[in-house]
C-alpha positions in Angstrom: 0.0 0.0 0.0 1.5 3.3 -0.9 1.4 6.5 1.2 -1.1 8.3 -0.9 -3.7 5.6 -0.4 -3.4 6.1 3.3 -4.4 9.7 2.9 -7.5 8.7 1.1 -8.5 6.0 3.5 -10.9 6.5 6.4 -9.2 7.7 9.5 -10.6 7.8 13.0 -11.5 11.3 14.3 -9.5 11.9 17.5 -12.3 13.5 19.5 -15.5 12.5 21.1 -18.6 14.7 21.6 -17.4 15.4 25.1 -14.0 16.6 24.0 -15.5 18.5 21.0 -18.0 20.4 23.1 -15.3 21.4 25.6 -14.4 24.0 23.0 -17.6 25.8 23.8 -17.2 26.1 27.6 -17.9 29.5 29.0 -19.6 30.6 25.8 -22.6 32.8 26.6 -25.0 30.8 24.5 -27.1 27.6 25.0 -24.2 25.5 23.6 -21.9 27.0 26.2 -24.4 26.2 29.0 -24.6 22.6 27.8 -20.8 22.4 27.5 -20.4 23.7 31.1 -22.9 21.3 32.4 -21.3 18.3 30.6 -17.8 19.2 31.8 -18.9 19.6 35.4 -20.6 16.2 35.3 -18.5 13.3 36.7 -20.7 10.6 35.2 -21.3 12.0 31.6 -21.1 9.1 29.1 -17.7 8.6 27.5 -19.3 6.7 24.6 -19.9 8.7 21.5 -23.5 7.6 21.1 -26.4 9.9 20.6 -29.0 7.6 22.2 -26.9 7.1 25.3 -26.1 10.8 25.8 -29.8 11.8 25.1 -31.0 9.3 27.7 -28.4 10.6 30.2 -29.5 14.2 29.5 -33.2 13.3 29.7 -32.7 12.1 33.3 -30.5 15.1 34.2 -32.8 17.7 32.5 -35.8 16.8 34.7 -38.4 17.8 32.1 -36.6 20.9 30.7 -37.0 20.2 27.0 -34.8 23.1 26.0 -31.8 21.2 27.2 -32.7 18.2 25.0 -33.5 20.4 22.0 -30.1 22.2 22.4 -28.3 18.8 22.6 -30.0 17.5 19.4 -29.1 20.7 17.5 -25.5 20.7 18.9 -25.1 16.9 18.0 -26.0 17.8 14.4 -23.2 20.4 14.4 -20.8 17.9 15.9 -21.6 15.3 13.3 -21.1 17.8 10.5 -17.7 18.7 12.0 -16.5 15.1 11.7 
């Protein structure tokens, strides 16, 4: 296999949702609030799985749908960045 084919191949993105959203900590917007909450959480899921994170946030949000709506929107931005 030559070196140029390695450049074309699929490579693993070196970040997870948690590490990606850390870039938005202290931002005075809903994404920043979500980032701050996630980074303060000791039990936030390490897996990069929408369903697992959504379920986790559903429990933590205690009925505040704005948090879940923000997460769904932010997840779409995260996926687009990959």
